[in-house]
Each structure stands twice: as structure tokens, then as C-alpha cells.
C-alpha positions as CSV (number, residue, x, y, z in Angstrom):
1,M,105.1,124.6,115.9
2,R,107.6,123.4,118.4
3,I,106.5,119.9,118.0
4,V,107.0,120.0,114.1
5,A,110.4,121.3,114.4
6,L,111.1,118.6,117.1
7,L,109.8,116.1,114.8
8,L,111.7,117.2,111.8
9,V,115.2,117.2,113.5
10,V,114.1,113.9,114.4
11,L,113.4,112.9,110.8
12,I,116.7,114.5,109.9
13,A,118.6,112.5,112.6
14,A,117.2,109.0,112.7
15,P,118.5,108.4,109.0
16,V,121.7,110.1,110.1
17,L,122.0,107.6,112.7
18,L,121.0,104.7,110.3
19,I,123.5,105.3,107.8
20,R,126.4,105.8,110.1
21,F,125.9,103.3,112.3
22,R,124.2,100.7,110.4
23,N,122.2,99.7,113.3
24,R,119.1,97.5,112.5
25,W,117.6,98.6,115.7
26,V,117.3,102.1,114.2
27,A,115.9,101.2,111.2
28,T,113.0,99.3,112.8
29,F,112.7,102.2,115.5
30,N,112.1,104.3,112.1
31,R,109.6,101.7,110.8
32,V,107.5,101.1,113.9
33,V,107.4,104.7,115.5
34,L,108.6,107.9,113.3
35,N,107.2,106.7,110.1
36,R,103.7,106.1,111.9
37,I,104.2,109.7,113.2
38,S,105.6,111.7,110.1
39,S,102.5,109.6,107.9
40,H,100.7,112.6,109.5
41,F,102.0,115.5,107.8
42,A,104.9,114.3,105.4
43,G,102.6,114.8,102.6
44,R,102.0,118.3,103.2
45,I,105.5,119.9,104.0
46,P,108.2,120.7,101.3
47,G,111.0,118.1,100.6
48,F,108.8,115.2,102.3
49,G,106.0,113.0,100.5
50,I,104.3,109.7,101.1
51,L,105.0,106.8,98.7
52,V,102.1,104.5,98.4
53,H,103.5,101.4,96.8
54,T,102.4,97.7,96.4
55,G,104.8,94.7,98.3
56,R,106.4,92.4,95.7
57,K,105.8,89.4,97.5
58,S,102.6,90.3,99.7
59,G,100.6,92.6,97.3
60,R,99.7,94.5,100.2
61,P,99.7,98.4,99.7
62,Y,102.3,100.5,101.9
63,R,102.7,103.9,102.7
64,T,106.0,105.1,103.0
65,P,107.4,108.5,104.1
66,V,110.3,109.8,101.8
67,N,112.5,112.6,101.1
68,V,111.4,113.9,97.5
69,F,112.0,116.7,95.2
70,K,110.8,117.9,92.1
71,A,113.0,117.2,88.9
72,S,112.3,117.7,85.4
73,K,109.4,115.8,84.4
74,G,109.0,113.9,87.9
75,F,110.8,113.7,91.2
76,L,113.8,112.7,92.8
77,I,113.6,110.6,96.0
78,A,116.8,110.5,98.3
79,L,117.6,106.6,99.2
80,T,118.8,107.5,102.5
81,Y,118.4,103.7,103.6
82,G,120.4,102.7,100.0
83,R,118.9,100.7,97.0
84,E,118.2,97.7,99.1
85,A,115.6,99.1,101.1
86,E,112.1,97.2,100.6
87,W,110.1,100.0,99.1
88,V,113.0,100.8,96.5
89,K,112.9,96.9,95.5
90,N,108.9,97.3,95.6
91,V,108.7,100.4,93.2
92,L,111.3,98.9,90.9
93,A,109.4,95.8,91.0
94,S,105.8,96.8,89.8
95,G,107.4,99.9,87.7
96,G,106.0,102.8,89.6
97,A,103.9,104.2,92.8
98,E,101.8,106.8,93.9
99,L,103.4,110.1,95.5
100,E,101.2,112.4,98.1
101,T,103.3,115.8,98.4
102,R,102.3,119.1,99.2
103,G,98.6,118.1,99.2
104,L,98.8,116.7,95.9
105,C,99.1,113.2,94.1
106,Y,100.9,112.0,91.5
107,Q,101.4,108.4,89.8
108,L,104.9,107.9,89.0
109,T,106.5,105.5,86.4
110,A,109.7,104.6,85.0
111,P,111.7,104.5,88.2
112,T,115.3,104.6,87.8
113,I,118.4,104.4,90.3
114,V,120.8,107.2,89.9
115,H,124.4,107.2,91.4
116,D,125.6,110.7,91.9
117,P,128.0,111.6,94.4
118,T,127.8,115.3,93.8
119,R,124.1,115.4,95.0
120,R,124.0,118.5,92.2
121,R,120.2,118.0,91.6
122,F,119.3,118.5,95.3
123,P,119.0,121.9,97.2
124,S,122.2,122.9,98.7
125,F,120.7,122.3,102.4
126,V,119.5,119.0,101.5
127,R,123.1,118.2,99.5
128,A,124.9,118.9,102.8
129,I,122.6,116.3,105.0
130,L,122.7,113.7,102.1
131,W,126.5,114.1,102.3
132,I,126.5,114.0,106.1
133,I,124.5,110.5,106.0
134,G,126.5,109.5,102.7
135,A,123.4,108.9,100.4
136,T,124.6,109.1,97.2
137,D,121.9,107.0,95.2
138,F,118.4,108.5,94.4
139,M,115.7,107.1,92.5
140,Q,114.3,109.1,89.5
141,L,110.7,108.8,88.5
142,S,108.7,110.4,85.8
143,A,104.9,111.8,87.1
144,D,101.7,112.6,86.2
145,R,99.1,114.4,88.2
146,K,96.8,111.8,89.4
147,N,93.2,112.9,88.3
148,G,94.3,116.7,88.5
149,V,93.2,116.9,92.0
150,S,94.4,117.6,95.6
151,R,93.2,115.3,98.4
152,G,93.6,115.5,102.2
153,I,96.7,113.5,103.2
154,S,95.8,112.9,106.8
155,Q,94.9,109.0,106.4
């Protein structure tokens, strides 16, 4: 349990460092180290998910841990790295992705970037974290439960 708590603190602290200091080494560290660690549990805990998307240039499938929250008729994903993140470009280019969250899989469509400095659509704790890191952009997506089944996320 302590390891999970420590990992959650690291997952929150890493984007804070990246946004506030804009160091590329932090982004590389997150991609190479933290994403590999968090991908083992991000699909099961509230506020996190694994976004499965296709590279717009390579056609390769990617699995990206994200901060995700239920919204009316879909999900809202915090753009903690901004709208220029590669996964954001991939999802916009393909018009959707899959989301694994809380042990369920959803087909996401109609991605839209929303700019909201008030962050009012997020829970208050999350709103505070997003304020600290300066995140004011979010991706809204429509969702359908994929095949209506849950699946193991431990890939």
C-alpha cells in the first residue's frame, strides 16, 4: 500500500515539475520510467486510465497513462503536458482512441480540445492540482462501452 501511495505522489509530482520548469528531461523520464510503472495500475484506479491510440506517422499502437474523469456522455482528460503532446495529436488525427479505466474498456470518439481556466468540471482536489501545474486545456471525448465487458489491464 505504501508503494502505491508513493507512486501516486510521484505521478502527481512529475507533471508539476514538467509544466513549471518545462524541462525535456522530465518528459523523457516520465515516458521512459514513470509511464512504464504506472501502466500496470493506472487502468484500475480512479482518476487514471490508459489511453490506447495509434501513431499518426508510424501507425504503431501506443498505451499512454492519462488523468481521466467521467463527463456527460464521455470522458474529460487533463492535458497536463499541453495540447502539443504527441498522444493529443494522435487522438485528434485519428478521431478517437480506446480508454481502459477502472477495469473497463471504452471506445472514445469526437475528440475536442476545451480551454477552461476555471477547471470547474473536475473534482476540487484535482482542480487544485491542475491549477498548481498550470493546466487549463482538456480533451473531451464521447464514449461507448466497448463490447460491454470488463477486461484485465495488466498488459
